[in-house]
C-alpha positions as CSV (number, residue, x, y, z in Angstrom):
1,M,-58.7,16.9,-57.2
2,N,-58.2,16.9,-53.4
3,P,-60.9,15.1,-51.3
4,F,-58.9,15.8,-48.2
5,K,-58.8,19.5,-48.5
6,F,-60.6,20.2,-45.2
7,D,-58.9,17.3,-43.4
8,M,-55.6,19.2,-44.0
9,V,-56.7,22.5,-42.3
10,P,-55.2,21.7,-38.8
11,Y,-51.9,20.8,-40.4
12,T,-51.4,23.6,-42.9
13,R,-51.2,26.7,-40.8
14,G,-48.5,29.2,-41.4
15,V,-46.1,29.2,-44.4
16,G,-45.7,26.1,-46.5
17,I,-45.2,24.7,-49.9
18,E,-47.4,22.5,-52.2
19,I,-46.2,20.0,-54.8
20,C,-49.3,18.8,-56.6
21,P,-50.2,18.0,-60.2
22,S,-53.1,20.5,-60.2
23,P,-52.3,23.9,-61.6
24,D,-54.4,25.6,-58.9
25,K,-53.3,26.1,-55.3
26,T,-55.2,24.1,-52.7
27,Y,-55.4,27.1,-50.4
28,P,-54.4,30.7,-51.2
29,H,-51.6,30.8,-48.7
30,F,-49.9,27.7,-50.1
31,I,-46.7,28.3,-52.1
32,K,-46.8,26.3,-55.3
33,W,-43.5,24.5,-56.0
34,Q,-41.9,21.9,-58.3
35,P,-39.9,18.8,-57.1
36,E,-36.8,19.7,-59.1
37,G,-36.6,23.0,-57.2
38,I,-36.7,21.6,-53.6
39,H,-32.9,21.9,-53.3
40,L,-33.2,25.7,-53.6
41,L,-35.1,26.0,-50.4
42,S,-33.7,26.3,-46.8
43,R,-33.9,23.3,-44.5
44,G,-36.2,23.8,-41.5
45,S,-37.8,26.9,-42.8
46,F,-41.4,25.9,-43.4
47,D,-44.4,25.2,-41.1
48,F,-45.8,22.6,-43.4
49,A,-45.5,20.9,-46.8
50,Y,-48.2,19.3,-48.9
51,Y,-47.3,16.6,-51.4
52,Y,-49.7,14.8,-53.8
53,A,-47.5,11.9,-54.6
54,D,-47.3,10.7,-58.2
55,E,-46.4,7.1,-58.9
56,E,-44.1,8.3,-61.7
57,D,-42.1,10.5,-59.3
58,D,-39.3,9.4,-57.1
59,Y,-41.8,10.0,-54.3
60,I,-39.6,8.5,-51.5
61,E,-36.8,11.0,-52.3
62,I,-39.2,13.9,-52.7
63,S,-40.8,13.0,-49.3
64,K,-37.4,12.9,-47.6
65,A,-36.5,16.3,-49.1
66,L,-39.8,17.9,-48.0
67,W,-39.3,16.4,-44.5
68,G,-36.0,18.3,-44.3
69,L,-37.7,21.6,-45.1
70,I,-40.2,21.4,-42.2
71,K,-39.5,23.1,-38.9
72,Q,-39.7,21.1,-35.6
73,G,-43.4,20.9,-34.8
74,G,-44.4,21.3,-38.4
75,Y,-46.4,18.9,-40.6
76,L,-45.9,16.9,-43.8
77,N,-49.2,16.3,-45.6
78,I,-49.1,13.4,-48.1
79,I,-51.7,12.1,-50.5
80,F,-50.9,8.8,-52.3
81,K,-52.6,5.9,-54.0
82,A,-53.1,2.5,-52.6
83,G,-50.1,0.3,-53.1
84,M,-47.5,3.1,-52.9
85,N,-44.9,2.1,-50.3
86,F,-43.4,4.9,-48.2
87,K,-41.5,2.7,-45.8
88,G,-38.1,3.6,-47.4
89,A,-38.6,7.2,-46.7
90,D,-37.9,6.6,-43.0
91,L,-39.9,9.7,-41.8
92,S,-39.5,9.6,-38.0
93,G,-42.6,11.7,-37.3
94,T,-45.9,11.1,-35.5
95,I,-48.9,10.2,-37.7
96,I,-51.6,12.6,-36.5
97,E,-54.3,12.0,-39.1
98,E,-55.1,9.1,-41.4
99,V,-57.9,9.3,-43.9
100,N,-58.8,7.2,-47.0
101,V,-61.3,7.8,-49.8
102,D,-61.7,5.5,-52.8
103,K,-58.2,4.0,-52.6
104,L,-56.6,7.4,-52.0
105,Y,-54.8,7.9,-48.7
106,Y,-54.0,11.0,-46.7
107,Y,-51.4,11.2,-43.9
108,A,-50.5,14.1,-41.7
109,L,-47.1,13.6,-40.0
110,R,-45.9,15.9,-37.3
111,K,-42.2,16.5,-36.9
112,G,-41.8,16.0,-33.2
113,D,-44.0,14.9,-30.3
114,Y,-47.7,15.7,-30.1
115,D,-48.8,16.7,-26.6
116,Y,-52.5,16.1,-26.5
117,I,-54.4,13.1,-25.2
118,P,-56.8,11.8,-27.9
119,A,-60.3,10.7,-27.2
120,K,-60.7,7.2,-25.8
121,N,-62.5,4.7,-27.9
122,D,-65.7,5.0,-25.8
123,E,-65.5,8.7,-25.2
124,K,-67.9,11.1,-26.9
125,T,-66.3,13.9,-28.9
126,C,-67.3,17.5,-29.3
127,A,-65.9,20.3,-31.5
128,I,-66.5,24.0,-30.8
129,V,-65.8,26.5,-33.6
130,R,-65.2,29.9,-32.1
131,Y,-62.8,32.4,-33.6
132,G,-63.5,35.9,-32.5
133,G,-61.6,37.7,-29.7
134,I,-60.8,37.2,-26.0
135,G,-64.4,38.2,-25.0
136,D,-65.8,35.5,-27.3
137,M,-63.5,33.0,-25.6
138,M,-64.8,33.9,-22.2
139,F,-68.4,33.7,-23.2
140,M,-67.7,30.3,-24.7
141,S,-65.8,29.1,-21.6
142,C,-69.1,29.1,-19.7
143,V,-70.4,26.1,-21.5
144,L,-67.3,23.9,-21.1
145,P,-67.8,22.5,-17.6
146,E,-71.2,21.1,-18.4
147,L,-70.0,19.6,-21.7
148,K,-67.3,17.9,-19.7
149,E,-69.9,16.6,-17.2
150,Q,-71.8,15.2,-20.2
151,G,-68.6,13.2,-21.0
152,F,-67.3,15.0,-24.0
153,H,-63.7,15.1,-25.2
154,I,-63.6,18.8,-26.4
155,T,-61.7,20.2,-29.4
156,L,-61.7,24.0,-29.9
157,Y,-61.1,25.5,-33.3
158,T,-59.9,29.1,-32.8
159,H,-57.4,31.8,-33.8
160,P,-54.0,32.1,-32.2
161,N,-54.8,35.4,-30.5
162,S,-58.0,33.9,-29.0
163,Y,-56.1,30.8,-27.9
164,E,-53.9,32.8,-25.5
165,A,-56.8,33.5,-23.2
166,V,-58.0,29.9,-22.9
167,K,-54.9,27.8,-23.5
168,K,-54.8,26.7,-19.9
169,D,-58.5,25.9,-19.5
170,P,-58.6,22.3,-18.2
171,H,-61.8,21.6,-19.9
172,I,-60.3,21.8,-23.5
173,D,-58.6,18.6,-24.6
174,R,-57.3,19.8,-28.0
175,F,-56.8,23.1,-29.7
176,I,-56.8,23.4,-33.5
177,L,-55.5,26.8,-34.4
178,Q,-56.3,28.5,-37.7
179,D,-54.9,31.8,-39.0
180,S,-57.3,34.5,-40.0
181,G,-58.5,33.7,-43.5
182,Q,-56.8,30.4,-43.7
183,V,-60.1,28.8,-44.8
184,P,-61.5,31.4,-47.2
185,I,-65.0,32.6,-46.1
186,E,-66.6,31.2,-49.2
187,W,-65.5,27.7,-48.2
188,F,-66.4,28.0,-44.5
189,R,-69.8,26.4,-44.8
190,D,-68.4,23.3,-46.6
191,F,-65.5,23.2,-44.0
192,C,-68.1,23.1,-41.2
193,I,-70.2,20.4,-42.9
194,H,-67.1,18.2,-43.4
195,T,-65.8,18.8,-39.9
196,N,-69.2,18.0,-38.4
197,R,-68.9,14.4,-39.6
198,K,-65.8,13.8,-37.4
199,Y,-67.5,14.5,-34.0
200,D,-70.4,13.3,-32.0
201,R,-71.4,17.0,-31.4
202,F,-70.4,19.9,-33.5
203,I,-71.0,23.4,-32.1
204,N,-70.5,26.4,-34.4
205,L,-70.5,29.6,-32.4
206,S,-69.6,31.9,-35.3
207,E,-71.9,34.9,-35.3
208,S,-73.7,33.6,-32.2
209,I,-73.4,37.0,-30.6
210,E,-72.0,39.3,-33.3
211,G,-74.4,39.0,-36.2
212,T,-77.2,37.7,-34.0
213,L,-77.5,40.0,-30.9
214,L,-75.0,42.6,-32.2
215,S,-75.9,43.3,-35.8
216,L,-73.3,43.6,-38.5
217,P,-73.1,46.5,-41.1
218,D,-73.8,44.1,-44.0
219,R,-77.1,42.9,-42.5
220,V,-80.5,44.4,-43.0
221,S,-81.1,44.4,-39.3
222,Y,-78.3,46.9,-38.8
223,Y,-80.5,49.6,-40.4
224,W,-83.7,48.8,-38.5
225,P,-85.0,51.4,-36.1
226,K,-83.1,51.2,-32.8
227,E,-86.3,50.3,-30.9
228,V,-86.8,47.3,-33.1
229,R,-83.2,46.1,-32.7
230,H,-83.6,46.5,-28.9
231,E,-86.8,44.5,-28.8
232,I,-85.3,41.6,-30.7
233,M,-81.6,41.7,-29.6
234,N,-81.8,42.7,-25.9
235,R,-81.2,39.1,-24.9
236,N,-78.6,37.6,-22.5
237,Y,-75.3,36.6,-24.3
238,Y,-74.7,33.7,-21.9
239,E,-78.2,32.3,-22.2
240,L,-78.1,32.2,-26.0
241,T,-74.6,30.7,-26.1
242,A,-75.8,28.0,-23.7
243,K,-78.8,27.2,-25.8
244,I,-76.8,26.8,-28.9
245,C,-74.4,24.5,-27.1
246,G,-77.2,22.4,-25.7
247,V,-76.4,23.1,-22.0
248,N,-77.9,25.0,-19.1
249,K,-76.9,28.6,-18.5
250,N,-73.8,28.0,-16.4
251,L,-72.1,31.0,-14.8
252,C,-68.7,29.6,-14.2
253,G,-66.6,30.7,-17.2
254,K,-63.2,32.0,-16.0
255,F,-59.6,32.6,-16.9
256,Y,-57.1,30.0,-15.7
257,A,-53.8,31.6,-14.8
258,T,-50.7,29.5,-14.3
259,E,-48.9,29.4,-10.9
260,K,-46.1,31.4,-12.4
261,E,-48.5,34.1,-13.6
262,K,-50.3,34.2,-10.2
263,K,-47.0,34.6,-8.4
264,R,-45.8,37.4,-10.7
265,A,-49.1,39.2,-10.2
266,R,-48.9,38.9,-6.4
267,K,-45.3,40.1,-6.4
268,F,-46.2,43.2,-8.4
269,K,-49.2,44.0,-6.2
270,N,-47.3,43.6,-3.0
271,K,-44.9,46.3,-4.0
272,H,-47.6,49.0,-3.9
273,T,-50.0,50.5,-1.4
274,Q,-53.6,49.6,-1.8
275,P,-56.2,49.8,-3.2
276,V,-54.7,48.7,-6.5
277,I,-57.0,49.7,-9.3
278,V,-56.8,48.2,-12.8
279,W,-58.0,50.6,-15.5
280,I,-58.6,48.9,-18.8
281,L,-58.2,51.7,-21.2
282,S,-59.9,50.5,-24.4
283,G,-61.5,47.6,-26.1
284,S,-61.5,46.5,-29.7
285,S,-63.8,49.1,-31.1
286,V,-64.1,52.9,-31.3
287,H,-66.9,52.9,-28.7
288,K,-64.9,51.1,-26.1
289,F,-62.9,54.0,-24.8
290,W,-64.0,56.5,-22.2
291,P,-62.8,60.0,-22.9
292,H,-63.0,61.3,-19.3
293,Q,-60.5,59.0,-17.7
294,D,-57.8,61.6,-16.9
295,Q,-60.3,63.7,-14.9
296,A,-61.5,60.6,-13.0
297,I,-58.0,59.3,-12.3
298,A,-56.9,62.7,-10.9
299,R,-59.9,62.7,-8.6
300,I,-59.3,59.1,-7.4
301,L,-55.7,59.9,-6.6
302,L,-56.8,62.9,-4.6
303,Q,-59.6,61.2,-2.7
304,H,-57.7,57.9,-2.1
305,P,-54.1,58.9,-1.2
306,H,-52.9,55.3,-1.0
307,A,-54.5,54.2,-4.3
308,N,-52.3,52.9,-7.2
309,I,-53.7,52.8,-10.7
310,I,-52.5,50.3,-13.3
311,M,-53.2,51.3,-16.9
312,V,-53.5,48.3,-19.2
313,G,-54.3,47.8,-22.9
314,D,-52.6,47.0,-26.2
315,D,-49.8,49.0,-27.9
316,A,-52.3,51.5,-29.3
317,C,-53.4,52.4,-25.7
318,R,-50.0,53.9,-24.9
319,I,-51.3,57.2,-26.4
320,L,-54.0,57.2,-23.7
321,E,-51.4,56.9,-21.0
322,Q,-49.6,60.1,-22.0
323,G,-49.5,62.8,-19.3
324,W,-49.1,60.3,-16.4
325,E,-45.4,59.6,-16.8
326,N,-44.3,61.5,-13.7
327,E,-47.1,60.3,-11.4
328,P,-45.6,57.5,-9.2
329,R,-49.0,56.0,-8.3
330,V,-50.0,55.5,-12.0
331,H,-48.3,52.6,-13.7
332,M,-48.4,52.4,-17.5
333,K,-48.5,48.8,-18.6
334,S,-50.2,49.1,-22.0
335,G,-48.2,47.1,-24.6
336,K,-45.9,45.9,-21.8
337,W,-48.1,43.3,-20.1
338,S,-49.3,40.4,-22.2
339,V,-53.0,39.6,-22.3
340,R,-52.4,36.7,-19.9
341,E,-50.4,38.9,-17.5
342,T,-53.2,41.4,-17.5
343,M,-55.9,38.9,-16.9
344,A,-53.9,37.2,-14.1
345,F,-53.5,40.5,-12.4
346,C,-57.2,41.3,-12.7
347,Q,-57.9,38.3,-10.5
348,I,-56.2,39.9,-7.5
349,A,-56.9,43.6,-8.2
350,D,-58.9,45.6,-5.6
351,L,-61.0,47.2,-8.3
352,I,-61.3,47.0,-12.1
353,I,-62.7,49.8,-14.3
354,T,-63.4,48.8,-17.8
355,P,-65.4,49.3,-21.0
356,E,-66.9,46.1,-22.6
357,T,-63.6,44.2,-23.0
358,G,-62.6,40.6,-23.2
359,V,-60.0,41.0,-20.5
360,S,-62.5,42.0,-17.9
361,L,-64.7,38.9,-18.8
362,G,-61.9,36.8,-17.2
363,V,-63.2,37.8,-13.8
364,Q,-66.9,38.2,-14.7
365,F,-68.1,35.7,-12.0
366,E,-65.4,36.3,-9.5
367,D,-65.7,38.5,-6.4
368,V,-63.2,41.1,-7.7
369,P,-65.0,44.5,-7.6
370,K,-65.8,45.8,-11.2
371,I,-67.1,48.9,-12.7
372,L,-68.4,48.4,-16.3
373,L,-68.8,51.3,-18.7
374,L,-71.5,50.1,-21.2
375,S,-71.5,51.0,-24.8
376,H,-73.3,49.0,-27.6
377,S,-74.7,46.3,-25.2
378,S,-77.3,46.6,-22.5
379,R,-76.7,45.4,-19.0
380,Q,-79.1,42.5,-19.7
381,N,-77.0,41.5,-22.7
382,Y,-73.7,41.7,-21.1
383,A,-73.5,41.9,-17.3
384,E,-76.8,40.9,-15.8
385,D,-75.1,37.9,-14.2
386,W,-71.8,39.5,-13.3
387,V,-70.7,39.2,-9.6
388,N,-69.8,42.3,-7.6
389,C,-70.2,44.7,-10.5
390,I,-71.6,48.2,-10.9
391,T,-72.7,48.9,-14.5
392,V,-72.6,52.5,-15.6
393,P,-74.7,53.3,-18.8
394,P,-74.7,56.5,-20.7
395,E,-77.2,59.1,-19.7
396,G,-79.2,61.1,-22.3
397,C,-77.9,59.1,-25.3
398,D,-80.7,58.2,-27.6
399,C,-78.6,55.7,-29.6
400,Y,-77.8,53.6,-26.5
401,P,-77.9,50.6,-26.6
402,C,-77.5,50.3,-30.3
403,H,-76.9,46.5,-30.5
404,Q,-74.6,47.1,-33.4
405,M,-71.0,46.2,-34.3
406,H,-68.8,49.2,-35.2
407,Y,-65.5,49.2,-37.0
408,G,-65.2,53.0,-37.2
409,F,-67.4,56.1,-36.9
410,E,-69.3,55.6,-40.2
411,Y,-72.4,54.4,-38.2
412,C,-71.3,55.1,-34.6
413,N,-72.2,58.6,-33.4
414,Q,-69.1,60.5,-32.6
415,D,-68.9,63.4,-30.1
416,E,-67.4,66.5,-31.7
417,K,-65.7,67.8,-28.6
418,T,-64.1,64.6,-27.3
419,G,-63.7,62.7,-30.5
420,A,-65.0,59.6,-28.7
421,S,-68.3,57.8,-29.3
422,L,-71.3,59.6,-28.0
423,C,-72.4,56.8,-25.7
424,Q,-69.0,56.8,-23.9
425,T,-68.9,60.6,-23.7
426,K,-72.3,60.6,-22.1
427,I,-71.0,58.6,-19.1
428,G,-70.3,61.3,-16.6
429,V,-67.2,61.5,-14.3
430,D,-69.4,62.0,-11.2
431,E,-71.2,58.7,-11.9
432,V,-67.9,56.8,-12.2
433,I,-66.4,58.4,-9.1
434,F,-69.5,57.6,-7.2
435,A,-69.2,53.9,-8.3
436,V,-65.5,53.9,-7.4
437,N,-66.2,55.2,-3.9
438,R,-68.9,52.7,-3.3
439,M,-66.7,49.8,-4.3
440,L,-63.7,51.0,-2.3
441,T,-65.7,51.4,0.8
442,G,-66.8,47.8,0.6
443,M,-70.3,48.0,-0.7
444,K,-70.7,44.9,-2.8
445,K,-73.8,45.1,-4.8
446,V,-74.7,44.7,-8.4
447,A,-76.3,47.9,-9.7
């Protein structure tokens, strides 16, 4: 019924209504509606509307009514037959997309300005599909400079949360944001095939690391012997990403902070004695939390009487900050600083202590001293190329590195005493303190 289903994806994110002769919804998140009920809806309350115009309808009036329902910055998606005249609708939007198939036409109109510069007529175009998390964005960012040098206009398809980390990257010309599940997984292959036709180069980085070098629980490789996984998956994440993208391994991915973000970070740092240490409390999985942090923080404060420690993480990390409320040199910023504020501050910190997290990847190739607590990845996978970094692996942990994705403790070995993953529990306090002292005394060496 709808040959433009995948063309509509960039313009149907959020909450929207559908008026279409088909009894089935085009996408699960669409709200099916009837023309005679439009007057019941609040003006300016929807992110988008989709209208399959019927010649027998008063399609001009329906289009006007739908236009009034859309928020500023939202989209009206219209499909109509050749010969239907919409001039009388007087929709003062910007036409972003025009497609026609067999005398059927599709327009996507934006309510308001559109602030990206389209590709020039003679410019090559490249689409990168990468949803994932912040870390996935940082790995992906390494390929962008060379793609730009090759002359590509770059469009990134990603999720809103991922977008936050790269929204100021000067190499990306256009962002197409998709909500999680907006395109059902069973349609994803067809969506990629369709989208591929629109670009000179189409790069799909889905499962390029997770699923390939970090096995997923629904894959046979997840249950191979650990030694077999290690033999096959102990490959450099950057190198594989570059090969998929058709570029050289380019170690220049970074986070681009705004001047305002940099100024705010410097202002906060200048209020405190140095060294200022950023402690990233946890990552996105159960094995990305080190259970001995309180012991280590206490020793750092004793051994370095001028040190200040900034605890950062999401809202859930606030529970890991408990007990330090009355220590003036420990600053609890979990859930208070945004991802961008945290990443901007990491660029000027005197030391970063972190599990395998996307936030720390923002300074992977910068000279900021870093201590990385490894978990499911090996140093060769993750940090072989990092600048000014000491990696601390678990000692005496037979399951490390497992090369597996974990979403709980069903397959991740949990330490009974600490409640944390075994691999993180097996990283000793002495080893971390030794690394801290090396870094704070100016010994810059990758270990």
